[in-house]
N, C-alpha and C positions, 0 to 999 in steps of 0.2 A: 271174293273181292280182291283187287290187286294189292300187292305188298308195297310198302314204302321202305326205302333204304336210306339210312342216314349214316354217313361215314365220319370218323374222327380224322383230324389232320394226320398226315403221313408221319409226323414226328413221333407218334405213339407206337412203340414197338411191341407192346404186350397186349394190344387190343384183340378182341375176339368178335366174331360175327355171332349175333344173337337173334332169336326170333321169339316174339310174343304174339299169342293169338287171343283175341277177345272172344271167348266162348259164351259170353252172356248175351242177353237181349238188351243191354243198356249201353249207352255211350260211356267210354272210359277215358281218362287222361293218364298217359304214361309219362313218368317224370324221373329223371336222374339228376340229382342236385349235387352229387359229390364228385363231379368231374372238374378237375383243376382248370380254372379260367374259362369254363364253359357251363352252359345250362341247357339241358335237353328236356323238351316237353312236347308231346304230340297227342292229338285227339285220336282215339282208336274206336272205330264204329263196330257194332256187333258183327261178328264173323270176319273182321279184318285181321290180316297178319301184318305185323310190324317187324321189319328187319332193321337192325341197327348195330353199330360197332360200339363196344364199351370195354372198359378194363374189367377183368374177371372178378375183382372184389367190389365193383360198383353195385349199388342196389337200385333196382327198378321199382319205383313206387307206383301202384295202381290206385287211382282215385275214381270212384264210381259216381256218376252224375245222378243226383236225385233232386228233382224240382229245381230250386234256385241255389243249390249247394252241391259240393262234391265232398265225399267222405273217403278217407284213406282206407281202402279195403284190403290191401295186400302189399307186402314188400318181398321182392324176389332177388336173390343174389344172381348177378348176371352170368356167373359161371354155370348156373343151373339152366340157363336159356341158350347155351352154346349150340351152334349149328355145326354138325360134323360135315366138313367139306370133303 
């Protein structure tokens, strides 16, 4: 499936390019809530790759969709998702 790219404003000089892959068979919600003055949330379908820019110390929260609710299933430090360019 095609990747989605989300970029931070150019004023951020420490941002890194990150990639997350939904390797499950369930729909997930990827969220970063600790970006100053911004909020990042995307739906990630099974097998989809999500490319995004973030600060290295930000945390990507992965919420797994189950029936009518979503459960926080994982927190990943964005530095661990860094793409080597």
